[in-house]
SEGUMI-343942 format. One record per residue (C-alpha): residue in one letter; x, y, z; chain; residue number from 1. Coordinates in nm, 4 decimals, always signed. Example, Ala and Ser with C-alpha at 12.3 -4.5 7.8 and 13.67 -1.06 7.14 Angstrom:
2
<'a',<+1.2300,-0.4500,+0.7800>,'A',1>
<'s',<+1.3670,-0.1060,+0.7140>,'A',2>
// end
This chain:
386
<'m',<+2.1265,+3.2004,-3.5338>,'A',1>
<'d',<+2.0599,+3.0932,-3.1934>,'A',2>
<'r',<+1.7373,+2.9059,-3.2550>,'A',3>
<'f',<+1.6322,+2.8614,-2.9187>,'A',4>
<'g',<+1.7691,+3.2407,-2.7848>,'A',5>
<'g',<+1.7032,+3.4469,-3.0651>,'A',6>
<'g',<+2.0518,+3.5682,-3.1626>,'A',7>
<'v',<+2.2013,+3.6293,-3.4780>,'A',8>
<'a',<+2.5665,+3.5831,-3.4255>,'A',9>
<'y',<+2.8407,+3.6887,-3.7013>,'A',10>
<'a',<+3.2102,+3.7213,-3.7477>,'A',11>
<'d',<+3.3372,+4.0611,-3.9087>,'A',12>
<'r',<+3.6398,+4.1145,-4.1397>,'A',13>
<'d',<+3.8695,+4.1263,-3.8409>,'A',14>
<'q',<+3.6939,+3.7984,-3.7192>,'A',15>
<'r',<+3.5542,+3.9141,-3.4589>,'A',16>
<'v',<+3.2692,+3.7738,-3.3276>,'A',17>
<'h',<+2.9309,+3.9631,-3.2469>,'A',18>
<'v',<+2.6155,+3.8317,-3.1299>,'A',19>
<'v',<+2.3399,+4.0825,-3.1828>,'A',20>
<'p',<+1.9469,+4.0401,-3.1398>,'A',21>
<'a',<+1.7056,+3.9579,-3.4347>,'A',22>
<'g',<+1.4034,+4.0135,-3.2571>,'A',23>
<'v',<+1.2466,+3.7074,-3.2072>,'A',24>
<'p',<+1.1635,+3.6378,-2.8700>,'A',25>
<'a',<+1.3919,+3.3525,-2.6725>,'A',26>
<'s',<+1.2215,+2.9582,-2.6892>,'A',27>
<'p',<+1.0746,+2.8272,-2.3988>,'A',28>
<'l',<+1.3005,+2.5952,-2.2392>,'A',29>
<'t',<+1.2496,+2.2152,-2.3673>,'A',30>
<'a',<+1.3689,+1.8799,-2.3941>,'A',31>
<'v',<+1.5599,+1.8471,-2.6879>,'A',32>
<'d',<+1.5990,+1.4882,-2.6142>,'A',33>
<'a',<+1.5562,+1.2171,-2.3715>,'A',34>
<'t',<+1.6324,+0.8823,-2.2573>,'A',35>
<'v',<+1.4250,+0.7576,-1.9510>,'A',36>
<'t',<+1.4742,+0.4397,-1.7955>,'A',37>
<'a',<+1.2351,+0.2491,-1.5284>,'A',38>
<'g',<+1.3284,-0.0710,-1.3824>,'A',39>
<'s',<+1.1574,-0.3121,-1.1261>,'A',40>
<'a',<+1.2301,-0.0748,-0.8372>,'A',41>
<'n',<+1.4168,+0.1926,-0.9536>,'A',42>
<'w',<+1.3997,+0.5031,-1.2313>,'A',43>
<'s',<+1.6348,+0.7223,-1.4249>,'A',44>
<'g',<+1.6119,+0.9942,-1.6798>,'A',45>
<'t',<+1.8505,+1.2114,-1.9053>,'A',46>
<'w',<+1.6937,+1.4937,-2.0881>,'A',47>
<'w',<+1.9125,+1.7688,-2.3208>,'A',48>
<'l',<+1.8124,+2.0752,-2.2613>,'A',49>
<'s',<+1.7644,+2.3921,-2.5330>,'A',50>
<'k',<+1.9076,+2.5990,-2.2753>,'A',51>
<'p',<+2.0603,+2.6104,-1.9515>,'A',52>
<'a',<+1.8295,+2.5654,-1.6337>,'A',53>
<'a',<+1.8754,+2.7363,-1.3133>,'A',54>
<'d',<+1.7444,+2.4260,-1.1066>,'A',55>
<'w',<+1.5456,+2.1492,-1.1186>,'A',56>
<'k',<+1.3418,+1.8884,-0.8885>,'A',57>
<'v',<+1.1780,+1.5577,-0.9750>,'A',58>
<'t',<+0.8469,+1.4667,-0.7461>,'A',59>
<'v',<+0.7664,+1.0986,-0.7268>,'A',60>
<'r',<+0.3943,+1.0580,-0.5947>,'A',61>
<'r',<+0.2484,+0.7159,-0.5541>,'A',62>
<'k',<-0.0227,+0.7431,-0.8759>,'A',63>
<'a',<-0.3860,+0.6341,-0.6842>,'A',64>
<'s',<-0.3111,+0.8261,-0.3829>,'A',65>
<'g',<-0.0923,+1.1638,-0.4750>,'A',66>
<'t',<+0.0460,+1.1107,-0.2399>,'A',67>
<'t',<+0.4626,+1.2477,-0.2531>,'A',68>
<'v',<+0.7372,+0.9613,-0.1496>,'A',69>
<'r',<+1.0004,+1.0914,-0.2790>,'A',70>
<'t',<+1.1674,+1.4511,-0.4143>,'A',71>
<'l',<+1.4611,+1.5013,-0.6111>,'A',72>
<'s',<+1.6477,+1.8507,-0.6940>,'A',73>
<'g',<+1.9555,+1.9809,-0.8134>,'A',74>
<'a',<+2.1370,+2.3525,-0.8787>,'A',75>
<'t',<+2.2090,+2.4869,-1.2738>,'A',76>
<'a',<+2.2056,+2.2207,-1.5288>,'A',77>
<'r',<+2.3554,+2.2836,-1.8658>,'A',78>
<'g',<+2.2892,+2.0858,-2.2014>,'A',79>
<'q',<+2.2094,+1.8057,-2.0125>,'A',80>
<'l',<+1.9744,+1.6898,-1.7185>,'A',81>
<'t',<+2.0104,+1.4142,-1.5040>,'A',82>
<'a',<+1.8407,+1.2142,-1.2079>,'A',83>
<'a',<+1.7830,+0.9332,-1.0655>,'A',84>
<'w',<+1.5358,+0.7462,-0.8493>,'A',85>
<'d',<+1.6620,+0.4308,-0.6171>,'A',86>
<'g',<+1.2704,+0.3056,-0.5239>,'A',87>
<'r',<+1.3098,+0.4954,-0.1170>,'A',88>
<'d',<+1.1184,+0.6801,+0.0037>,'A',89>
<'s',<+1.2187,+1.0499,+0.1539>,'A',90>
<'a',<+1.3068,+0.8068,+0.5127>,'A',91>
<'g',<+1.5293,+0.5738,+0.2818>,'A',92>
<'r',<+1.2456,+0.2898,+0.3270>,'A',93>
<'l',<+1.1585,+0.0656,+0.0015>,'A',94>
<'v',<+0.8042,+0.1724,-0.0944>,'A',95>
<'t',<+0.5423,+0.0130,-0.1743>,'A',96>
<'n',<+0.4739,-0.2043,-0.4987>,'A',97>
<'g',<+0.2243,-0.0312,-0.7253>,'A',98>
<'t',<+0.2203,+0.2594,-0.9987>,'A',99>
<'y',<+0.4433,+0.5763,-0.8760>,'A',100>
<'t',<+0.4227,+0.9128,-1.1060>,'A',101>
<'w',<+0.7384,+1.1448,-1.1452>,'A',102>
<'t',<+0.7170,+1.5020,-1.2570>,'A',103>
<'l',<+1.0327,+1.6834,-1.3582>,'A',104>
<'t',<+1.0221,+2.0709,-1.2891>,'A',105>
<'a',<+1.3407,+2.3039,-1.4352>,'A',106>
<'r',<+1.3268,+2.6400,-1.4357>,'A',107>
<'p',<+1.5263,+2.8721,-1.7954>,'A',108>
<'a',<+1.8508,+3.0400,-1.6186>,'A',109>
<'d',<+1.7581,+3.3128,-1.8327>,'A',110>
<'g',<+1.4061,+3.4036,-1.6996>,'A',111>
<'q',<+1.2706,+3.3503,-2.0542>,'A',112>
<'g',<+0.9762,+3.1708,-2.0582>,'A',113>
<'a',<+0.7633,+2.8800,-1.8676>,'A',114>
<'a',<+0.9514,+2.6082,-1.6390>,'A',115>
<'l',<+1.0025,+2.2625,-1.8339>,'A',116>
<'t',<+0.7718,+2.0180,-1.7326>,'A',117>
<'l',<+0.7642,+1.6541,-1.7924>,'A',118>
<'s',<+0.6047,+1.3018,-1.6344>,'A',119>
<'g',<+0.5642,+0.9966,-1.6291>,'A',120>
<'d',<+0.4835,+0.6367,-1.4830>,'A',121>
<'v',<+0.6999,+0.3805,-1.2880>,'A',122>
<'k',<+0.5670,+0.0915,-1.1889>,'A',123>
<'v',<+0.7017,-0.0762,-0.8811>,'A',124>
<'t',<+0.7233,-0.4731,-0.8259>,'A',125>
<'a',<+1.0331,-0.5244,-0.6531>,'A',126>
<'g',<+0.9744,-0.2613,-0.3554>,'A',127>
<'a',<+0.7809,-0.3415,-0.0353>,'A',128>
<'a',<+0.5098,-0.5870,+0.0050>,'A',129>
<'t',<+0.1552,-0.3530,-0.0555>,'A',130>
<'p',<-0.0736,-0.4569,+0.2551>,'A',131>
<'r',<-0.2871,-0.7576,+0.1592>,'A',132>
<'d',<-0.1370,-0.8019,-0.2251>,'A',133>
<'y',<-0.0603,-1.1851,-0.2462>,'A',134>
<'a',<-0.1298,-1.2674,-0.5805>,'A',135>
<'g',<+0.0661,-1.0288,-0.8166>,'A',136>
<'n',<+0.2511,-0.7165,-0.6579>,'A',137>
<'d',<+0.0701,-0.5099,-0.8244>,'A',138>
<'g',<-0.0145,-0.2784,-0.4763>,'A',139>
<'v',<-0.3721,-0.3983,-0.5155>,'A',140>
<'g',<-0.4893,-0.5982,-0.2156>,'A',141>
<'d',<-0.6316,-0.9754,-0.2384>,'A',142>
<'v',<-0.9291,-1.1568,-0.0695>,'A',143>
<'l',<-0.8403,-1.4826,+0.0980>,'A',144>
<'t',<-1.0522,-1.8143,+0.1186>,'A',145>
<'l',<-1.0360,-2.1671,+0.3037>,'A',146>
<'s',<-1.3049,-2.4179,+0.1475>,'A',147>
<'s',<-1.4624,-2.7350,+0.3326>,'A',148>
<'s',<-1.2486,-2.9557,+0.1843>,'A',149>
<'g',<-0.8835,-2.7408,+0.3245>,'A',150>
<'t',<-0.8030,-2.5189,+0.0257>,'A',151>
<'l',<-0.6461,-2.2127,+0.0226>,'A',152>
<'t',<-0.7402,-1.9531,-0.2365>,'A',153>
<'v',<-0.5948,-1.6298,-0.2884>,'A',154>
<'r',<-0.8535,-1.4190,-0.4956>,'A',155>
<'r',<-0.6507,-1.1264,-0.6760>,'A',156>
<'g',<-0.8209,-0.7933,-0.6772>,'A',157>
<'t',<-0.7980,-0.6201,-1.0354>,'A',158>
<'g',<-0.7486,-0.2587,-0.9018>,'A',159>
<'t',<-1.0633,-0.1716,-1.0240>,'A',160>
<'g',<-1.2883,-0.2637,-0.7276>,'A',161>
<'t',<-1.3435,-0.6506,-0.9192>,'A',162>
<'l',<-1.1925,-1.0007,-0.8000>,'A',163>
<'g',<-0.9805,-1.1571,-1.1030>,'A',164>
<'g',<-0.7760,-1.4638,-1.1302>,'A',165>
<'t',<-0.7461,-1.7014,-0.8197>,'A',166>
<'v',<-0.4007,-1.9210,-0.6375>,'A',167>
<'s',<-0.4376,-2.1934,-0.4543>,'A',168>
<'g',<-0.2551,-2.4033,-0.1912>,'A',169>
<'a',<-0.4389,-2.7457,-0.0330>,'A',170>
<'g',<-0.3710,-2.9492,+0.2869>,'A',171>
<'w',<-0.5237,-2.7153,+0.5003>,'A',172>
<'p',<-0.7592,-2.8373,+0.8012>,'A',173>
<'a',<-1.1105,-2.7158,+0.7450>,'A',174>
<'t',<-1.1147,-2.5624,+1.1047>,'A',175>
<'a',<-0.7723,-2.3426,+1.0748>,'A',176>
<'q',<-0.7898,-2.0468,+1.1459>,'A',177>
<'v',<-0.5908,-1.8051,+0.9241>,'A',178>
<'v',<-0.4618,-1.4099,+0.9213>,'A',179>
<'p',<-0.3935,-1.2162,+0.6476>,'A',180>
<'f',<-0.0488,-1.0852,+0.7612>,'A',181>
<'g',<+0.2272,-0.8392,+0.5994>,'A',182>
<'d',<+0.5672,-0.8726,+0.5246>,'A',183>
<'l',<+0.6912,-1.0273,+0.8820>,'A',184>
<'d',<+1.0476,-1.1684,+0.7978>,'A',185>
<'g',<+1.1581,-0.8957,+0.5145>,'A',186>
<'d',<+1.1578,-1.1099,+0.1762>,'A',187>
<'r',<+0.9561,-0.8269,+0.0665>,'A',188>
<'c',<+0.6287,-1.0949,+0.0115>,'A',189>
<'n',<+0.3405,-1.0653,+0.2891>,'A',190>
<'d',<+0.2980,-1.3457,+0.5315>,'A',191>
<'v',<+0.0218,-1.5457,+0.6206>,'A',192>
<'l',<-0.0359,-1.6571,+0.9988>,'A',193>
<'v',<-0.2482,-1.9843,+1.0707>,'A',194>
<'r',<-0.3432,-2.1420,+1.4155>,'A',195>
<'t',<-0.4649,-2.5176,+1.3929>,'A',196>
<'g',<-0.5052,-2.5695,+1.8046>,'A',197>
<'g',<-0.2895,-2.3769,+2.0458>,'A',198>
<'a',<-0.0256,-2.2869,+1.7912>,'A',199>
<'l',<+0.0305,-2.0374,+1.5677>,'A',200>
<'r',<+0.2916,-2.0320,+1.2426>,'A',201>
<'a',<+0.3827,-1.7475,+0.9919>,'A',202>
<'y',<+0.4131,-1.9285,+0.6538>,'A',203>
<'r',<+0.6334,-1.7453,+0.4111>,'A',204>
<'p',<+0.4924,-1.8157,+0.0834>,'A',205>
<'a',<+0.6796,-1.6568,-0.2256>,'A',206>
<'c',<+0.5009,-1.3514,-0.3643>,'A',207>
<'g',<+0.1901,-1.4706,-0.6034>,'A',208>
<'k',<+0.1928,-1.8059,-0.4844>,'A',209>
<'a',<-0.0608,-1.9504,-0.1490>,'A',210>
<'p',<+0.0642,-2.1239,+0.1288>,'A',211>
<'t',<+0.0443,-2.4871,+0.1739>,'A',212>
<'p',<+0.0998,-2.7084,+0.4891>,'A',213>
<'g',<+0.4704,-2.7364,+0.3158>,'A',214>
<'t',<+0.5655,-2.3735,+0.3091>,'A',215>
<'p',<+0.8343,-2.2416,+0.4926>,'A',216>
<'y',<+0.7183,-2.1405,+0.8308>,'A',217>
<'t',<+0.8542,-1.9509,+1.1649>,'A',218>
<'s',<+0.6723,-2.0907,+1.4575>,'A',219>
<'l',<+0.5036,-1.8513,+1.6574>,'A',220>
<'g',<+0.4512,-2.0429,+1.9726>,'A',221>
<'t',<+0.3163,-2.3911,+1.9785>,'A',222>
<'s',<+0.0350,-2.3481,+2.2422>,'A',223>
<'g',<-0.1765,-2.0595,+2.4127>,'A',224>
<'w',<-0.2935,-1.9290,+2.0832>,'A',225>
<'n',<-0.6764,-2.1012,+2.1395>,'A',226>
<'a',<-0.7187,-1.8693,+2.4183>,'A',227>
<'y',<-0.7774,-1.5644,+2.1637>,'A',228>
<'d',<-1.1441,-1.5522,+1.9869>,'A',229>
<'v',<-1.0506,-1.3308,+1.7666>,'A',230>
<'l',<-0.6916,-1.2316,+1.5336>,'A',231>
<'t',<-0.6517,-0.9927,+1.3081>,'A',232>
<'s',<-0.3519,-0.8107,+1.1681>,'A',233>
<'p',<-0.4493,-0.3983,+1.1319>,'A',234>
<'g',<-0.1317,-0.3706,+0.9268>,'A',235>
<'d',<+0.1805,-0.1180,+1.1032>,'A',236>
<'v',<-0.0068,+0.0035,+1.4394>,'A',237>
<'n',<+0.3124,+0.1618,+1.6452>,'A',238>
<'g',<+0.4738,+0.2972,+1.3230>,'A',239>
<'d',<+0.7695,+0.0900,+1.3046>,'A',240>
<'g',<+0.7158,+0.0026,+0.9603>,'A',241>
<'r',<+0.6279,-0.3822,+1.0435>,'A',242>
<'p',<+0.2792,-0.5383,+1.0746>,'A',243>
<'d',<+0.1497,-0.6185,+1.4043>,'A',244>
<'l',<-0.1134,-0.8569,+1.5766>,'A',245>
<'v',<-0.4255,-0.7749,+1.7662>,'A',246>
<'g',<-0.5606,-1.0522,+1.9536>,'A',247>
<'r',<-0.9022,-1.0534,+2.1942>,'A',248>
<'q',<-0.8719,-1.2814,+2.4905>,'A',249>
<'s',<-1.1972,-1.4865,+2.4930>,'A',250>
<'s',<-1.2247,-1.5475,+2.8479>,'A',251>
<'t',<-1.2260,-1.1361,+2.9543>,'A',252>
<'g',<-1.2597,-0.9973,+2.6273>,'A',253>
<'d',<-0.9819,-0.8029,+2.6979>,'A',254>
<'v',<-0.7495,-0.6866,+2.3946>,'A',255>
<'y',<-0.3859,-0.7536,+2.3344>,'A',256>
<'l',<-0.1509,-0.6098,+2.0859>,'A',257>
<'f',<+0.1461,-0.8508,+1.9639>,'A',258>
<'k',<+0.4175,-0.6570,+1.7787>,'A',259>
<'g',<+0.5861,-0.7653,+1.5240>,'A',260>
<'t',<+0.9950,-0.7703,+1.5682>,'A',261>
<'a',<+1.2925,-0.7332,+1.3828>,'A',262>
<'g',<+1.3690,-1.0974,+1.3886>,'A',263>
<'g',<+1.0284,-1.2264,+1.2125>,'A',264>
<'k',<+0.8477,-1.3326,+1.5327>,'A',265>
<'l',<+0.6450,-1.1179,+1.7692>,'A',266>
<'s',<+0.6758,-0.9152,+2.0788>,'A',267>
<'a',<+0.4893,-1.0170,+2.3998>,'A',268>
<'r',<+0.1388,-0.9035,+2.4474>,'A',269>
<'t',<+0.0333,-0.5686,+2.5729>,'A',270>
<'k',<-0.3186,-0.5071,+2.6743>,'A',271>
<'t',<-0.5133,-0.2136,+2.4612>,'A',272>
<'a',<-0.8363,-0.2233,+2.5603>,'A',273>
<'s',<-1.0506,-0.4454,+2.8233>,'A',274>
<'h',<-1.3664,-0.6293,+2.7947>,'A',275>
<'w',<-1.4932,-0.5984,+2.4242>,'A',276>
<'t',<-1.7302,-0.8444,+2.4747>,'A',277>
<'g',<-1.9808,-0.6384,+2.3582>,'A',278>
<'y',<-1.8368,-0.6543,+1.9729>,'A',279>
<'k',<-1.9063,-0.9392,+1.7575>,'A',280>
<'k',<-1.6994,-0.8796,+1.4565>,'A',281>
<'i',<-1.2710,-0.6869,+1.4714>,'A',282>
<'t',<-1.1456,-0.6558,+1.2155>,'A',283>
<'g',<-0.7954,-0.5031,+1.1078>,'A',284>
<'a',<-0.9261,-0.2644,+0.8649>,'A',285>
<'g',<-0.5754,-0.1079,+0.7324>,'A',286>
<'d',<-0.4920,+0.2585,+0.7190>,'A',287>
<'l',<-0.8091,+0.4233,+0.6707>,'A',288>
<'n',<-0.7831,+0.7861,+0.7456>,'A',289>
<'g',<-0.3860,+0.8245,+0.5881>,'A',290>
<'d',<-0.1922,+0.8829,+0.8757>,'A',291>
<'g',<+0.0713,+0.5477,+0.7770>,'A',292>
<'r',<-0.0839,+0.3703,+1.0778>,'A',293>
<'g',<-0.3335,+0.0226,+1.1027>,'A',294>
<'d',<-0.6723,+0.0782,+1.2233>,'A',295>
<'l',<-0.9409,-0.1290,+1.3650>,'A',296>
<'l',<-1.3112,-0.1596,+1.3049>,'A',297>
<'v',<-1.5799,-0.3369,+1.5360>,'A',298>
<'q',<-1.9164,-0.4073,+1.4585>,'A',299>
<'d',<-2.1618,-0.4556,+1.8412>,'A',300>
<'t',<-2.4187,-0.5966,+1.8823>,'A',301>
<'s',<-2.6805,-0.3437,+1.7762>,'A',302>
<'n',<-2.4843,-0.3403,+1.4237>,'A',303>
<'e',<-2.3342,-0.0591,+1.4536>,'A',304>
<'l',<-2.0041,+0.0139,+1.3008>,'A',305>
<'w',<-1.7358,+0.1503,+1.5186>,'A',306>
<'r',<-1.3600,+0.2468,+1.3973>,'A',307>
<'y',<-1.0647,+0.2512,+1.6726>,'A',308>
<'e',<-0.7693,+0.4544,+1.4839>,'A',309>
<'a',<-0.4552,+0.3974,+1.6019>,'A',310>
<'n',<-0.2462,+0.6266,+1.7853>,'A',311>
<'t',<+0.0850,+0.8027,+1.6763>,'A',312>
<'t',<+0.2883,+0.6756,+1.9983>,'A',313>
<'s',<+0.5432,+0.4133,+1.9409>,'A',314>
<'t',<+0.4125,+0.1819,+2.2519>,'A',315>
<'g',<+0.1279,+0.1206,+1.9876>,'A',316>
<'g',<-0.2670,+0.1223,+2.0478>,'A',317>
<'f',<-0.5769,+0.2541,+2.0007>,'A',318>
<'k',<-0.7455,+0.6081,+2.0283>,'A',319>
<'a',<-1.1168,+0.6476,+2.1471>,'A',320>
<'r',<-1.3680,+0.4995,+1.9121>,'A',321>
<'v',<-1.5496,+0.7366,+1.6620>,'A',322>
<'r',<-1.9166,+0.5419,+1.4954>,'A',323>
<'v',<-1.8919,+0.5222,+1.1436>,'A',324>
<'f',<-2.2028,+0.3950,+1.0778>,'A',325>
<'a',<-2.5404,+0.3151,+1.2721>,'A',326>
<'d',<-2.7391,-0.0321,+1.1625>,'A',327>
<'w',<-2.4955,-0.1086,+0.9148>,'A',328>
<'g',<-2.4208,-0.5122,+0.7970>,'A',329>
<'a',<-2.6763,-0.7055,+0.9879>,'A',330>
<'s',<-2.6519,-0.9495,+0.7097>,'A',331>
<'y',<-2.2874,-0.9731,+0.6846>,'A',332>
<'n',<-2.0754,-1.3257,+0.8350>,'A',333>
<'a',<-1.7443,-1.1827,+0.7227>,'A',334>
<'v',<-1.5909,-0.8370,+0.7142>,'A',335>
<'v',<-1.1965,-0.8087,+0.5386>,'A',336>
<'g',<-1.0173,-0.5073,+0.5764>,'A',337>
<'a',<-0.8979,-0.5957,+0.2024>,'A',338>
<'g',<-0.6371,-0.3062,+0.1100>,'A',339>
<'d',<-0.6347,-0.0805,-0.1520>,'A',340>
<'f',<-0.8749,-0.2753,-0.3606>,'A',341>
<'t',<-0.9654,-0.0142,-0.6047>,'A',342>
<'g',<-0.6890,+0.1303,-0.6868>,'A',343>
<'d',<-0.7242,+0.4992,-0.5328>,'A',344>
<'g',<-0.5005,+0.4316,-0.3249>,'A',345>
<'r',<-0.7253,+0.4068,+0.0038>,'A',346>
<'a',<-0.8451,+0.0836,+0.2188>,'A',347>
<'d',<-1.1027,-0.0594,+0.1312>,'A',348>
<'l',<-1.3915,-0.3404,+0.2676>,'A',349>
<'v',<-1.4930,-0.6613,+0.1194>,'A',350>
<'a',<-1.7826,-0.8342,+0.2655>,'A',351>
<'r',<-2.0192,-1.1668,+0.2163>,'A',352>
<'d',<-2.3664,-1.2056,+0.3435>,'A',353>
<'t',<-2.5306,-1.4849,+0.4731>,'A',354>
<'s',<-2.6673,-1.5851,+0.1238>,'A',355>
<'g',<-2.3021,-1.5965,-0.0232>,'A',356>
<'t',<-2.2934,-1.2726,-0.2126>,'A',357>
<'v',<-2.0092,-1.0546,-0.1859>,'A',358>
<'w',<-2.0130,-0.7017,-0.1269>,'A',359>
<'r',<-1.7147,-0.4222,-0.2189>,'A',360>
<'c',<-1.7337,-0.0600,+0.0119>,'A',361>
<'d',<-1.4860,+0.1909,-0.0632>,'A',362>
<'g',<-1.2865,+0.3634,+0.1416>,'A',363>
<'n',<-1.2880,+0.7454,+0.1652>,'A',364>
<'g',<-0.9532,+0.7595,+0.2854>,'A',365>
<'k',<-1.0959,+0.9764,+0.6163>,'A',366>
<'g',<-1.2251,+0.6796,+0.8215>,'A',367>
<'s',<-1.5636,+0.5796,+0.6549>,'A',368>
<'f',<-1.7275,+0.4049,+0.2799>,'A',369>
<'g',<-1.9221,+0.4661,+0.0140>,'A',370>
<'g',<-2.2620,+0.2451,-0.0422>,'A',371>
<'r',<-2.1479,-0.0836,-0.1557>,'A',372>
<'v',<-2.1468,-0.2742,-0.4623>,'A',373>
<'k',<-2.1847,-0.6550,-0.5528>,'A',374>
<'i',<-1.8924,-0.8107,-0.6949>,'A',375>
<'a',<-1.9541,-1.2103,-0.6668>,'A',376>
<'t',<-2.2615,-1.4506,-0.5615>,'A',377>
<'g',<-2.2001,-1.8029,-0.4456>,'A',378>
<'w',<-1.9356,-1.7874,-0.1536>,'A',379>
<'k',<-2.2208,-1.9124,+0.0808>,'A',380>
<'g',<-2.0014,-2.2661,+0.1014>,'A',381>
<'y',<-1.6501,-2.1029,+0.2359>,'A',382>
<'g',<-1.6156,-2.1143,+0.5994>,'A',383>
<'t',<-1.3405,-1.8740,+0.6298>,'A',384>
<'v',<-1.3607,-1.5331,+0.4547>,'A',385>
<'v',<-1.0802,-1.3196,+0.5542>,'A',386>
// end
């Protein structure tokens, strides 16, 4: 008897084989056995099927957001079905670090019963660096602080909206301006820009490490950078997969975009806005609306919070502003675009007020935020929170 198909086979005295229905319904398509292997940036699976499949599909999604990054498919599978994912998205780029869900769907060739559906998780730790992830290659954003003694500390996000362990690097001038940046040089670890005087350097700490003055770096210019009273990185503004820098010139209030290049440096500046003198805070907030481009948040002198979404051109730039909140954040002396701080795939904010209390505002993926939640106290002594 065919335990999956419901038929009975027998041989008569002349050794002719006959197959007759037994009245037992055909069983649904199942996996009799399976072997699934997940590496640091890849995944593969083999399933032994109870009966042939007409076709099959594997969909890989980012677990936090549900966004599909890759779809694999195949035709008829008899006996054995094998699929493999190389850790890249549909455009051939390495996916960012974090947890992904795979889902296998296979249709039975005989049309009997429901499709076979199986799923599981794979954690990518050797993919592209996730924005703002410095401490753990876990796909969660972190916060950087610089103390008055010159210690630069990476404060690890836990993925549940709180702060966990720390990694520190000492020896910095307390007056240094620190700019968290993406992976400019392509080593899959996020870089940190540091301005001292008029010089700007891109430091390249190893994954999970905090930079020190002795960390390898690339010079981005030995003079002239002190002309900007704001330096911040929204992420990838122009859609080329590399992080970009935004600076406001203090003498004019004009805003310039410095695009990351394939050579691990920055392009010549391009003016994107004029006379932003009425904004007291300009924050690179990451991808607030889920379009894959880095956005800006600005707070004006009336404490209204505005959002500037990156446009969809390859030249970079921003759309017209949209008000997010009125009467927001008057007590905040630091506002940080912390990346995905809660593990839901959306860009969040972390802010410190004048009393040293740290708050989290969860992004909704549509350009706005929920109510604030207290996550730390005692941060009043840090000259820099970014």
